[in-house]
N, C-alpha and C positions, 0 to 999 in steps of 0.2 A: 035063852038067848041073851047075849050081852048087849047092853046099850052102847052105841058108838059114842066116842068122846064128842064134846060140843064142836070141836074144830076138826072133824074128820077129813075135811077137804084141804087142810093145810099140808103142804109138802113136808114129809118126814122120811127118814130111812130107818131100817131095822136090820139087826143081825138075826137071821132065822135059825142058824146052826153054826156053831154049837150054842147051847143055852148058857146064860151066865152062871158061874159057879161050877160048870161041868168040868170033869177031868177027861182029857183026851190023850191019844197016843199019836205021835208024829209018824207019817204025815196025816193031817186031818183036813176035812172039807169045811170051808167057811162059805155059807150061803147068805147073800145080802138081798135086800129088797128096798125099792123106792116107792113111796106112796104119793100120789098126786103130782108126780113128775115122770117123765119118760126117760128111760135109760138108753143112751146111744153112744157110739164110739166118739172118742175125743177128736179134736181137729177143727171143728166148726162150732161157733157159739150160736146155739139155737134156744130161744126163750122157752122155758118150761122143760128143758132137757139137761142131761149131764151124765156123768159116769162115777162109779164107785172108786174109792181108794181105801185100802185096808191099812190102818196105822197100827203098828206094834209098839206098845208101851208109850203111846202119845195120846193126848187129848185132842179135842176139836181144833181145827186150824181156823184162825180168824177170817171173817168174811172178806173176800176179795184177795186174800193172800194166795200166792201160788204154792201148791203143795210140793214139797221136795220130792225128788226121785232118788231113793236109796233103799237099802235093805230093810228099813223099818217103815217105809212109806210105799206100799205096793199099789201100783197104778193098774186098774182094770180098764185100760183105755181102749179096748176093743168092744166095750159095752157088756162085758161079762158080768154075771150076777153070782158067780161062785169061783172059788180059787182053792187049790190045795196048798197047804202051808206046812212047812217042816220047821219045828223049833226044838231046841234042846230042852230037857226037863226043867221045870220051874213054873213060877206064877207069872201070868201075863195079863195086860189090859189090851183088848182089841177094840179099835174104834173104826166104824164105817163112816167115812167122810165123803159126802157127795160134792162134786165140783162141776164147773162148766167145761166146755170143749177145750178151753185153754188152761185147764187144771187150776182155775181160781176157785177157792173154797166158797161154798154157799153159807159157811159159818156154822155156829153151834146148833142152829135149828135144824140143820141137815146133817147131823152127826149122831151116832148112837154107839155107846161103849159098853162092853161087858168085861168081866174078869173070868179067866179060865186057869186051869192047872194042866200042864203037860207033864205026863209021867214017863 
């Protein structure tokens, strides 16, 4: 059994699928998870809650900044924890960025990035 990190109760996010370094074929499923925070739809700011954004070839968004809404910033604003993604072949960085009900980023502590290859 693995020991939990010293700060296991601190809010974080993770990308459960795909794994970093994995080669995938489009379309592919991306599964996201929030830890010590509740995932809920956007629209209302409720302490301890938020929703995921999948950023394609972007790093974490600064704390308090509104996450753009475009083809490389996918808003899972209905409270989803997975999304199907279609990308042309190439190397990509995927970042899960958690934000409040008004799409304001919780910053780098609530972001997790991986690198994948689409064949």
